[in-house]
N, C-alpha and C positions, 0 to 999 in steps of 0.2 A: 504493500500500500504506500502510495506517495504521500509524504508529509508536506503540507503547504506551509513553508516557513514565513511567508509574507505576513501572516497574522501576528508574528512575534517581532516584526521589524519596527524600529522607531523611525518615523519619517523625518526627513530634514525639516527643521524649524517647528517640529511638533512640540507642543507644551505638554510634557509628560507628567502624569499623575499616577504613581505606582499603586495607589489604593484602587485604581480602576483597572489595573493589570492583574490577572489571576496568578496565584502561586501554584494552582493545580488545575488541570483541565482533563477532559475525558481522555483516557489513555489511547494511544495509537496501536497498542498491542492487546491481544485478548487473553493471554496466559503467559506464564513464565517461559514455556517452550516457544511460544509465538515471539516473545521479546528476544530470546536468544537467536531465533531464526532471522528476525529483522536486523538485529545488530550485526550478525555475521554477514548478512547481505550487504549492509552498509560498509563494514570494514573491508570486505573483499573488493567492493567497488573502489573504496579509497586506496587500497593497495595497488590496484590496476592504474588508477589515475595518477598516483604518486610516482609510479615508474615512468610514465610518459612525461610528467612534470619535470622529473629529475633529468631525463634524457634530453628534453627540449631545451631546458636551461634559459628560458626567456622571461619567466616571471618568478617572483617569490611570493609566498603567502605567509602573512603574519596573523595568527589567531590570538586574541587577547581575552583572557578570562578574568572577570571581576565578580565579587559576590560578598555577602555577609559571611561571617564565620559559620562553618558546618554546612554550607550550601552544596558541597559536593564537587568542587573544582577538580581536586586531585583524581577522584573517581571517574569523572567525566573524561578527563584527559587520558587516563590509563585505559579505559574501556574503548573509547572512540578511536584512539590512535593505536590500538593493539596490533593491527595488521600492517602498519606502516613500517617500512625499512628504516631502522634507526640512522642509517647513513644519510638519509635525506630529511631528517627531522630532528630538531633540537628543542628542549624545554628549558626555560629559564624562570626561576622564582626570585622575586625581588622582596627582600626583607627591609629592615631598617637600614638606611644608607650609612656608609662608612664616613670617616672624617674626610677622606680624599674625595668621595662623591659629593659630600656637602659643600666642598670648596668649588664645585662646578655648577653650571646651570642645571635646572631640574630634569632636563631631557638627556643629559650627557651619559649617565650610566646605562640607560636602556638602549640608546642608539648604537652603542658598541656591540650589542648582541642582536642586531637586526639580521634576518635571514638573507643568505645569498640567493641569487637567481637559481631556480631549480630545487630549492629547498623550502620546507615548511618550518616556520619558527612559532613557538608557543610561549606566550608570556603568562605565567601564573601570577597574577597581579602585574602591575606595569607602571608606566609614567602617569597613569590615571590616579594612582595613590596620592599624587601631588595636588589633586583637587578634591580628594575624598578624605582620607585619614588626616592629611595636613590641615584640611579645612575644619575638621572636628577638633583636632588637638593642635592648638596654635603654638604650643611650645616647640613642636617640630619645625614650624615655619621660622621661629626666631633663631633656631640653631642653624638655619641656612644663611643667616646674615644678609637677608634681602634688604637693600636700602629703601627707606621711606615706606615701610610697611604700615605703620600705625595710621589709622584713620582712612585707609585707602582700600578697604576690603573689596568693594565692588569692582574697582579697576584692577586689582590684583588678580581676581579670579577670571575676569573678562580677558585679561592679557594672557593668562595661562590657557584658557580655552582656545584663544586665537593661535597661540604658539603650537598647541596640539593639532588643531585642524590644518594649520599651515604645513606642519611636518607630514601629516597624513596625505595631504594633496600632493606634496613633493614626492612622497613614496609612490603614490598611485601613478603619477606622471612618469615615473621611472621604472614601472613594472612590478611594484609590490602591491598586492591586494591585501588590505587590512580589514579584518572582520572581527567585530567586538561582541562578546557574549556576556551578558549579565544574568547570572543564575538567580532567579527571583524566589527567595525563600520567605515563608511566613515566620513571624516571631514564635508562634506556637510550635511549629515544626522544628525550629532551631532548639527550643526548650527540650523537646522529646529527644533530639539527637544528642544534646549535651547529657541528658540523663542516661542514655544508652552508653555513652562513653564512660560514664561513672560506674554503671551497673554491670557492664560486661568486661571482665578482666583483660581480654585481649584487645580492648579498645581504650584502656586506661591511658596508654601512651599518647593518644590523640588529644586528651583533654588538657586544657590550660586554664588556670584561674584568670589569666588575662582576657580570655574569651568572654568570661562572665562579666568582667568589668566593662568590656566594650559593648556588651548587650545593653548597658544602662544608657548608651548614647544612640539607641535605635532610631529615634525620631530625627536626630540630627543627621545621621547617616542617610536616612531615607531622603531627606531634603537635599543633601549634597549629591546623591545619586540622581535625583530627578533633574536638578539643574545641570549637572554634568552631561547626562545622556541627551537632554534636550539641546544643549549647546554644541555637542560634538558629533551627533549622528548625522552623517551626510549621505548623499546618494552613492558616492564612491566608497566610503568607509562607514558602513552602517553599524548601529547597535541592534542587537536582538535581545529582547527581554524574554528569557526562557523560564517557564514555570518549573520550579525546582523541588516542590514538596514531594513529588514522585521521582525518585532518582532514575529509575529505569526509563520512564517517559522522557525525562530531561536528556538522557544520553542519546536516545533515538532522535530527538529534535536536533540536538547539537550535531550529531553525525550527518544528518540530512543537510544542515547548513554548510558543513565542510564539503560534502559531496557536491552540492549546488555551486559552491565557490570554485572548486576545481573544474567542474564541467563548463563553467562560464568562460574559462580561459581559452577554449578552442585550441587545445594542444595537439601536437602530433609528433611522432618520432622524426628525427632529422632525416632528410632525404639524402640518399647516397648518389653522388655524381657518377656518370658513365665511366669516367676515368678511374674512380675508386672501385667500381664494380670489376673493371678489367684488372686492376691491381690485385684485388682479392682473389679473382679466379687464377691468376698467375701464382699467387702464394699457395692456393689450394692444390694446384697441380704439383708444385714443388713438395708439399707435405705428403701427397699421395705417393709420389715417386720415391721420397726418402723412406717411406714405410716399406716399400718393396726392396730397396737396397738394404735396409737394416734387417729385413726378414731373412 
């Protein structure tokens, strides 16, 4: 069954209200077996597309994942990209910036890890943290030593949105397709997942008291996400708000988004020139002859 991802896309200049976007929708699968069959179909298709993408070497694809804690970013990345050749795919996670990174502009540390043509890059969190967590926790902003910050909130965030969209336009013009996925989790589902991490011993390692502290800022994060997604979703580099309360459903939607992105590139294997074909046939004849001699 084809999943129509346009329903989850944030249109350019759309004023987003996350309360109006569902965190759960009717599942696109009928059972656990159906889910596994659909996911396998998507991952197999991704594997085929990625081979052509790697061989063609004309475009790069950058997938950006953002979400509240426990929304399932790691699981989505692991399951959706399970069939992709690691040689053509890299995942980067961005935590608290180092002293060296803080001494540069806010886009510096992530641009170093942009994917090459022919490859898929995945950012688990990204430069968008600079208009999300930094907006909620102003002490991080102060540590960046930005001049004239006080009293200029609106201009600061406006300028950062513009820097981000300018970067993404530049990337698109030079062959990199940027697709941004926000896993939309409800506060109640986050609570259940936190409890699961406490109650199940093999999940204890996932739980952090810092996550519970961040939960107290839920409303502020929602506002930051709404403004960010509204300001930075464009026709060329769109945001998708993916309902995330059902992890399996979210993975199928995300995998369809990635398949759609690669299919839109109109890729093909490089064509071999007649001269190269002739050269290969000569080499083949030599190899056949050497086998007879060696025998």
